[in-house]
C-alpha positions as CSV (number, residue, x, y, z in Angstrom):
1,X,-131.5,154.6,-109.2
2,X,-130.4,152.2,-111.5
3,X,-129.5,148.3,-109.6
4,X,-125.9,147.8,-109.4
5,X,-124.3,144.7,-110.9
6,X,-123.5,142.0,-108.6
7,X,-120.2,141.5,-107.5
8,X,-118.4,139.2,-109.5
9,X,-116.7,136.1,-107.4
10,X,-113.1,136.9,-105.8
11,X,-110.5,134.8,-105.8
12,X,-108.4,135.5,-102.9
13,X,-104.9,134.7,-103.6
14,X,-101.6,133.5,-101.9
15,X,-99.5,136.4,-100.8
16,X,-95.5,135.8,-101.1
17,X,-94.1,138.3,-98.6
18,X,-89.8,138.7,-100.0
19,X,-87.5,141.2,-101.7
20,X,-85.0,138.1,-102.3
21,X,-85.3,137.6,-106.5
22,X,-83.8,134.3,-106.1
23,X,-86.2,132.9,-103.2
24,X,-89.2,135.0,-105.6
25,X,-88.8,132.7,-108.4
26,X,-88.2,129.6,-107.0
27,X,-91.6,130.1,-105.2
28,X,-93.3,131.4,-108.5
29,X,-92.4,128.2,-110.1
30,X,-93.9,125.8,-107.5
31,X,-97.2,128.2,-107.2
32,X,-97.2,127.4,-110.9
33,X,-97.2,123.8,-110.5
34,X,-99.7,124.2,-107.7
35,X,-102.6,125.9,-110.5
36,X,-102.5,129.5,-108.9
37,X,-101.3,132.9,-109.1
38,X,-99.7,134.5,-106.1
39,X,-99.7,137.9,-104.7
40,X,-96.5,140.0,-104.2
41,X,-95.0,142.3,-101.2
42,X,-91.9,143.1,-101.4
43,X,-91.9,144.0,-97.4
44,X,-94.5,144.0,-94.1
45,X,-95.9,147.7,-95.3
46,X,-96.7,146.4,-98.6
47,X,-97.9,143.4,-97.2
48,X,-100.2,144.6,-94.7
49,X,-103.6,145.5,-96.5
50,X,-103.5,141.8,-98.1
51,X,-102.4,140.2,-94.9
52,X,-105.9,139.0,-93.7
53,X,-107.8,138.3,-96.7
54,X,-105.0,136.0,-98.3
55,X,-105.8,131.5,-97.8
56,X,-102.0,131.2,-97.5
57,X,-99.0,133.8,-97.0
58,X,-95.3,132.6,-97.5
59,X,-92.6,135.0,-95.4
60,X,-89.3,134.6,-96.7
61,X,-86.2,134.4,-94.5
62,X,-85.4,137.8,-95.5
63,X,-88.3,139.1,-94.4
64,X,-89.0,137.2,-91.1
65,X,-87.3,140.0,-89.1
66,X,-89.3,142.9,-90.6
67,X,-92.5,141.5,-90.3
68,X,-92.0,140.8,-86.6
69,X,-90.8,144.5,-86.1
70,X,-94.2,145.2,-87.5
71,X,-96.0,143.4,-85.5
72,X,-98.6,142.6,-88.3
73,X,-101.5,140.3,-86.4
74,X,-101.2,136.8,-86.2
75,X,-103.5,134.3,-88.8
76,X,-103.7,131.0,-89.6
77,X,-102.1,129.7,-92.8
78,X,-98.4,131.6,-92.5
79,X,-95.4,129.7,-93.6
80,X,-91.9,130.7,-93.2
81,X,-89.9,129.5,-96.0
82,X,-86.3,130.0,-97.4
83,X,-83.7,128.3,-98.1
84,X,-81.7,125.6,-96.3
85,X,-79.2,127.3,-93.1
86,X,-81.1,130.4,-93.9
87,X,-83.7,129.3,-91.3
88,X,-81.7,128.2,-88.4
89,X,-82.9,128.4,-85.4
90,X,-86.2,128.3,-87.8
91,X,-88.7,127.2,-85.3
92,X,-88.0,129.7,-82.7
93,X,-88.6,132.9,-85.6
94,X,-91.7,131.5,-86.5
95,X,-93.2,131.3,-83.2
96,X,-92.3,134.8,-83.0
97,X,-94.0,135.9,-86.3
98,X,-96.8,133.4,-85.6
99,X,-96.1,131.2,-88.5
100,X,-97.8,127.7,-88.5
101,X,-94.6,126.2,-90.8
102,X,-91.2,126.1,-91.4
103,X,-90.8,125.2,-94.8
104,X,-86.7,124.5,-96.0
105,X,-86.2,124.4,-99.7
106,X,-85.7,122.9,-101.6
107,X,-86.8,119.6,-99.2
108,X,-89.8,121.4,-98.5
109,X,-91.1,121.8,-102.0
110,X,-93.8,119.1,-102.8
111,X,-95.3,120.2,-99.6
112,X,-95.5,123.6,-100.8
113,X,-96.7,122.7,-104.2
114,X,-100.1,121.0,-102.2
115,X,-100.0,124.1,-99.9
116,X,-100.5,126.2,-103.8
117,X,-102.9,123.6,-105.0
118,X,-105.2,124.4,-101.7
119,X,-105.7,128.0,-102.8
120,X,-107.4,127.3,-106.1
121,X,-110.6,126.0,-104.5
122,X,-110.0,127.0,-101.1
123,X,-109.2,124.5,-97.8
124,X,-113.1,124.7,-97.3
125,X,-113.8,124.0,-101.1
126,X,-115.2,126.2,-104.5
127,X,-117.8,128.0,-102.3
128,X,-116.8,129.6,-99.6
129,X,-118.8,132.7,-98.1
130,X,-119.0,136.6,-98.9
131,X,-118.5,139.1,-96.0
132,X,-119.6,142.5,-95.8
133,X,-118.6,145.2,-93.2
134,X,-121.1,148.0,-91.9
135,X,-119.4,151.0,-89.8
136,X,-120.9,154.1,-89.1
137,X,-120.0,157.8,-90.5
138,X,-120.7,159.0,-87.0
139,X,-121.9,157.8,-83.7
140,X,-125.5,156.8,-84.5
141,X,-125.0,156.7,-88.0
142,X,-127.5,153.4,-87.6
143,X,-125.0,151.3,-89.0
144,X,-125.6,148.3,-86.2
145,X,-129.7,148.4,-87.4
146,X,-128.3,147.7,-91.2
147,X,-125.6,145.1,-90.3
148,X,-128.5,143.6,-88.3
149,X,-131.2,144.2,-91.1
150,X,-128.5,142.7,-93.6
151,X,-128.5,139.5,-91.8
152,X,-131.8,139.0,-91.0
153,X,-132.5,139.0,-94.6
154,X,-130.0,136.9,-95.5
155,X,-131.5,134.6,-93.3
156,X,-134.9,135.3,-94.6
157,X,-133.7,134.4,-98.3
158,X,-132.4,131.0,-96.8
159,X,-128.6,131.7,-96.7
160,X,-127.1,130.7,-93.7
161,X,-125.3,134.0,-91.9
162,X,-123.0,134.5,-89.4
163,X,-123.6,138.3,-88.2
164,X,-120.3,139.6,-85.8
165,X,-120.4,142.4,-83.6
166,X,-116.6,144.0,-84.0
167,X,-118.2,147.0,-81.5
168,X,-117.1,146.9,-78.1
169,X,-118.8,150.2,-77.1
170,X,-121.7,149.7,-79.1
171,X,-124.0,148.1,-76.5
172,X,-124.5,144.8,-78.1
173,X,-125.6,143.2,-81.3
174,X,-128.0,140.7,-79.5
175,X,-130.0,143.5,-78.2
176,X,-130.9,145.0,-81.1
177,X,-132.0,141.3,-82.3
178,X,-134.2,140.9,-79.6
179,X,-132.0,137.9,-78.3
180,X,-130.3,139.2,-75.6
181,X,-132.1,136.2,-73.2
182,X,-130.6,133.4,-75.9
183,X,-128.1,131.2,-74.5
184,X,-124.2,131.1,-76.3
185,X,-120.9,132.3,-76.6
186,X,-119.9,136.0,-76.6
187,X,-116.7,137.5,-77.2
188,X,-115.3,137.3,-73.5
189,X,-115.3,133.3,-74.0
190,X,-113.7,133.7,-77.4
191,X,-110.9,136.0,-76.9
192,X,-108.1,133.8,-76.4
193,X,-108.2,132.2,-79.6
194,X,-106.3,132.1,-81.9
195,X,-105.1,130.5,-85.2
196,X,-108.0,128.0,-87.2
197,X,-111.4,127.4,-85.8
198,X,-113.9,124.7,-86.8
199,X,-116.6,126.2,-88.2
200,X,-119.2,123.9,-86.8
201,X,-117.8,123.9,-83.7
202,X,-117.8,127.4,-83.6
203,X,-121.6,127.8,-85.0
204,X,-123.2,125.4,-82.2
205,X,-121.3,127.5,-79.4
206,X,-122.9,130.7,-80.6
207,X,-126.7,132.0,-80.4
208,X,-129.0,130.8,-83.1
209,X,-132.3,131.2,-84.9
210,X,-133.1,129.2,-87.9
211,X,-130.0,130.2,-90.5
212,X,-128.8,133.1,-88.6
213,X,-126.0,133.1,-85.7
214,X,-124.6,136.1,-84.0
215,X,-121.3,136.9,-81.9
216,X,-121.8,139.7,-79.9
217,X,-120.7,141.3,-76.6
218,X,-122.2,140.5,-73.3
219,X,-123.0,143.2,-70.6
220,X,-119.7,142.4,-68.6
221,X,-116.3,144.5,-67.8
222,X,-115.0,145.4,-71.6
223,X,-112.2,143.6,-72.9
224,X,-109.8,143.7,-75.3
225,X,-110.4,142.0,-78.6
226,X,-106.8,140.4,-80.3
227,X,-106.8,140.4,-83.7
228,X,-106.4,137.0,-83.8
229,X,-109.7,136.2,-82.6
230,X,-111.4,138.4,-85.2
231,X,-109.1,136.5,-87.6
232,X,-110.1,133.3,-86.7
233,X,-113.9,133.7,-86.4
234,X,-113.8,135.4,-89.9
235,X,-111.8,132.6,-91.4
236,X,-114.2,130.1,-89.5
237,X,-117.3,132.5,-90.9
238,X,-116.2,132.4,-94.5
239,X,-115.4,128.7,-94.5
240,X,-118.8,127.4,-92.6
241,X,-121.1,130.3,-94.2
242,X,-122.9,131.6,-96.9
243,X,-122.6,135.2,-95.9
244,X,-120.5,136.8,-92.8
245,X,-121.8,140.5,-92.2
246,X,-119.6,142.5,-89.7
247,X,-120.5,145.5,-87.6
248,X,-117.4,147.5,-86.8
249,X,-116.6,150.5,-85.1
250,X,-115.7,153.9,-86.4
251,X,-112.6,153.8,-84.3
252,X,-110.8,151.1,-86.3
253,X,-108.4,148.7,-83.5
254,X,-106.4,146.4,-84.8
255,X,-109.0,143.3,-84.7
256,X,-111.8,146.3,-87.1
257,X,-109.0,146.5,-89.2
258,X,-108.5,142.8,-89.7
259,X,-112.4,142.3,-90.2
260,X,-112.5,145.2,-92.7
261,X,-109.3,143.5,-94.9
262,X,-110.6,140.3,-95.0
263,X,-114.8,141.7,-96.4
264,X,-115.6,141.5,-100.0
265,X,-117.7,144.9,-99.6
266,X,-117.3,147.8,-97.0
267,X,-120.8,150.5,-96.4
268,X,-120.4,153.7,-94.6
269,X,-123.8,154.3,-93.2
270,X,-123.7,158.4,-93.2
271,X,-126.8,160.1,-92.4
272,X,-127.9,163.2,-94.4
273,X,-126.4,165.8,-92.7
274,X,-123.7,168.3,-92.9
275,X,-121.6,167.6,-89.8
276,X,-122.0,163.6,-90.0
277,X,-121.4,163.7,-93.8
278,X,-117.7,165.7,-92.7
279,X,-117.5,162.8,-89.8
280,X,-117.6,160.2,-92.1
281,X,-114.7,161.7,-94.5
282,X,-112.7,161.2,-91.7
283,X,-114.2,157.4,-91.2
284,X,-113.7,157.1,-94.3
285,X,-109.7,158.0,-94.9
286,X,-108.9,156.2,-92.7
287,X,-111.2,152.8,-93.8
288,X,-110.5,153.0,-97.2
289,X,-106.9,151.7,-97.6
290,X,-108.1,148.6,-96.1
291,X,-111.5,148.0,-98.2
292,X,-111.5,146.0,-101.7
293,X,-114.9,148.1,-102.0
294,X,-116.0,150.6,-100.0
295,X,-119.2,152.8,-100.4
296,X,-121.7,154.8,-99.0
297,X,-125.4,154.2,-97.6
298,X,-126.9,157.6,-96.9
299,X,-129.6,157.9,-94.3
300,X,-132.6,160.1,-94.1
301,X,-134.7,162.4,-93.0
302,X,-132.3,165.5,-94.8
303,X,-133.4,168.5,-92.8
304,X,-131.3,170.8,-94.4
305,X,-132.6,168.5,-97.7
306,X,-129.2,167.1,-98.6
307,X,-129.0,165.2,-101.7
308,X,-127.6,161.7,-101.2
309,X,-125.8,162.4,-104.3
310,X,-124.5,165.3,-103.1
311,X,-122.9,163.2,-99.9
312,X,-121.6,160.7,-102.4
313,X,-119.7,163.5,-103.9
314,X,-118.1,164.7,-101.2
315,X,-117.3,161.7,-99.7
316,X,-115.3,160.4,-103.1
317,X,-117.4,157.2,-102.5
318,X,-120.2,155.1,-104.5
319,X,-123.3,155.2,-103.6
320,X,-124.6,152.0,-102.7
321,X,-128.3,153.2,-101.5
322,X,-130.5,155.7,-99.8
323,X,-132.6,154.5,-96.8
324,X,-136.1,156.7,-96.1
325,X,-137.0,157.5,-92.4
326,X,-139.4,154.5,-90.6
327,X,-140.9,155.6,-88.0
328,X,-142.0,152.1,-87.1
329,X,-138.8,150.7,-86.8
330,X,-137.7,152.6,-83.3
331,X,-140.7,151.2,-81.9
332,X,-140.0,147.8,-83.4
333,X,-136.1,147.7,-81.9
334,X,-137.6,148.9,-78.3
335,X,-140.2,146.0,-78.3
336,X,-137.2,143.5,-79.2
337,X,-138.3,143.2,-83.2
338,X,-135.2,142.3,-85.2
339,X,-134.5,144.7,-88.0
340,X,-136.0,143.8,-91.3
341,X,-137.8,140.7,-90.0
342,X,-141.1,141.6,-91.2
343,X,-139.9,142.0,-94.6
344,X,-141.6,145.1,-95.6
345,X,-140.9,148.6,-95.6
346,X,-137.6,150.6,-97.0
347,X,-134.9,149.0,-94.7
348,X,-135.9,145.5,-95.8
349,X,-135.9,146.7,-99.2
350,X,-132.5,148.0,-99.4
351,X,-131.5,144.8,-97.4
352,X,-132.7,142.0,-100.1
353,X,-131.1,144.3,-102.5
354,X,-128.0,144.4,-100.9
355,X,-127.7,140.7,-100.0
356,X,-128.4,139.8,-103.8
357,X,-125.7,142.4,-104.9
358,X,-123.2,140.7,-103.2
359,X,-124.6,136.8,-103.3
360,X,-126.1,137.3,-106.4
361,X,-130.2,136.5,-107.2
362,X,-129.7,133.0,-107.9
363,X,-127.3,131.9,-104.9
364,X,-129.9,134.2,-102.6
365,X,-132.7,132.3,-103.8
366,X,-131.0,128.7,-103.8
367,X,-131.3,126.0,-100.9
C-alpha cells in the first residue's frame, strides 16, 4: 500500500451561531478586522459537529434559547453576543448556556476583535498539538492496544504525548501500559472539571514516564464522565502536548462525542472477520458525522481470508493500514510491557507510520 500523504495543518476557525442577518454582518466585519475567517451555523443543529473543535464560539442572542434547549456541552471560550437591549438579563442566560462572557454591541466591538485575533495563531501559539481518536469496530478489536501503541511510538519519537482513556468500561489504559502502580490523578478526580484547564498543572498531576502522560480510570466504582470535563481535558492537551491520543468507546456517550469532534483524525479498528465488519458498519455510521477524517485499520488474522481492501470497501472508509498477527504482543501485555515499546514488530511499524503522517516526518524527528 503506498504511503499516505501527511495531513496538512488543520486550522480551526471561530464558530458563529446565529440566523440574525444583521448581527452576522456585524460579526463578520469584526472577524475580518481580527484577521480571521469564520464558520457559520444558523442554529444549534448545524453547530453541533463543529462545536467542540472551534477555538471560539459566539452565540447570537437569537439562538441562545435554542442552544439551551439543544443541551450542547459546556466548553471554554464561549461568548453570548447581541445588541444593547437584547441580552437583558444577559448574565443569567449566559450562565445557563455555559457562556464565559456576554458581549454587547457596539460597546464590545474592540474586545471581540481581540478575541478573533487570538484565533489566528490560537491562544497558546501557532503550534498546537494534533489529536487522534481510536475506536473499535467491535468488542475486543484491539483499539486500546493501538491507542497505547500510538502513544508509546510518539513518545519514543520525543513527542510530548497525552494518552486519554475515554472508555469507562475498558478496564483502564494504565493496565495496557503496565502503569497501574504509578501515582497520579485518574478520571474520578477530574470528573468535576469544567471550563479551561491549565496544561502544565494537568500534566504534572497525571501518571507519566518521559514524554508520555496518561489519563485513565481507576478500579473504583464507575462514574459518569461529563462532556465538559472531556472538552476541557482535550483542550488542555492540545495546548500543552504535541499529540493527544484518545481511546474511545464503541457506544459514544456525550464525552466521547466531544472527544471525537475534537480529533484531527479517527481510526476504526476492525478484525478481518465478516461479523466484525458488520458490527463496525454500525459504529462507523454513528461516528462518521462527528469526524473530519475517519479511516479503518484492519487487524488479522483473517480466518475466512477476508481482505483488508474488502473490509474498507464494505465500510465505505479509506484504509489507513493493516495489522498482521503478532503472537508475542499478548504475552508482553500480560507481563506489563507497553504495546510497541520495543519499536519492533507490525504494531510498532504501523504506529510509527501513523504518527509520522499525523504530525509530519520533520516534526516527529524534531526536539
